[in-house]
C-alpha positions as CSV (number, residue, x, y, z in Angstrom):
1,M,2.0,-43.8,-16.5
2,S,1.8,-40.1,-17.5
3,D,-0.3,-37.5,-15.8
4,D,-3.0,-36.5,-18.3
5,K,-4.2,-33.4,-16.4
6,P,-4.2,-30.3,-18.6
7,L,-1.9,-27.5,-17.5
8,S,-3.7,-24.5,-16.2
9,E,-3.3,-21.2,-18.0
10,L,-1.0,-20.0,-15.3
11,E,1.3,-23.0,-15.6
12,T,1.7,-22.4,-19.3
13,M,2.4,-18.7,-19.1
14,K,5.9,-17.6,-19.5
15,L,7.3,-15.4,-16.8
16,P,9.2,-12.3,-18.1
17,L,12.9,-12.7,-17.6
18,Q,13.1,-9.6,-15.5
19,L,10.5,-10.9,-13.1
20,I,12.2,-14.3,-12.9
21,K,15.5,-12.7,-12.0
22,L,14.0,-10.6,-9.2
23,L,11.8,-13.3,-7.7
24,S,14.7,-15.8,-7.7
25,S,17.0,-13.3,-6.0
26,N,14.5,-12.8,-3.1
27,P,13.0,-15.9,-1.5
28,G,10.5,-13.8,0.5
29,A,9.1,-12.1,-2.6
30,N,9.0,-15.4,-4.4
31,A,7.1,-17.0,-1.5
32,A,4.7,-14.0,-1.4
33,F,4.1,-14.3,-5.2
34,E,3.4,-18.1,-4.9
35,E,0.8,-17.4,-2.2
36,L,-1.1,-15.0,-4.4
37,P,-4.3,-16.4,-6.0
38,A,-3.6,-17.6,-9.6
39,E,-5.7,-14.8,-11.1
40,V,-3.6,-12.2,-9.3
41,Q,-0.4,-13.9,-10.4
42,R,-1.6,-13.9,-14.0
43,Q,-2.5,-10.2,-13.9
44,K,1.0,-9.3,-12.6
45,I,2.7,-11.5,-15.2
46,E,0.6,-10.1,-18.0
47,W,1.2,-6.5,-16.8
48,V,5.0,-7.0,-16.8
49,A,5.0,-8.9,-20.1
50,E,2.9,-6.3,-21.9
51,A,5.5,-3.6,-21.5
52,T,7.0,-2.7,-24.9
53,S,10.6,-2.3,-23.9
54,A,13.0,-4.3,-21.6
55,E,13.5,-1.1,-19.6
56,D,9.8,-0.9,-18.9
57,R,9.5,-4.6,-18.1
58,E,12.4,-4.1,-15.6
59,K,10.5,-1.1,-14.0
60,R,7.3,-3.1,-13.8
61,S,9.1,-6.1,-12.3
62,E,10.5,-3.8,-9.6
63,Q,7.1,-2.5,-8.9
64,V,5.7,-6.0,-8.5
65,M,8.5,-6.8,-6.1
66,A,7.8,-3.7,-4.1
67,Q,4.1,-4.7,-3.9
68,L,5.1,-8.2,-2.8
69,L,7.5,-7.0,-0.1
70,N,5.2,-4.2,1.2
71,P,1.6,-5.5,0.9
């Protein structure tokens, strides 16, 4: 029997690669990210993803990490 519940918007969003790498390398930051409300997670993901270059996505990902580790 399959689960017919629709995926939430957050579950279908694609995390930017730069953010994935940083979150996966730091369990504390990853846990802090997962504890954020879904809307805040979505805002952070979109902010990183909207950067026009890989360098800017990397910088934004690092800023998100800093926010998670130093709330």
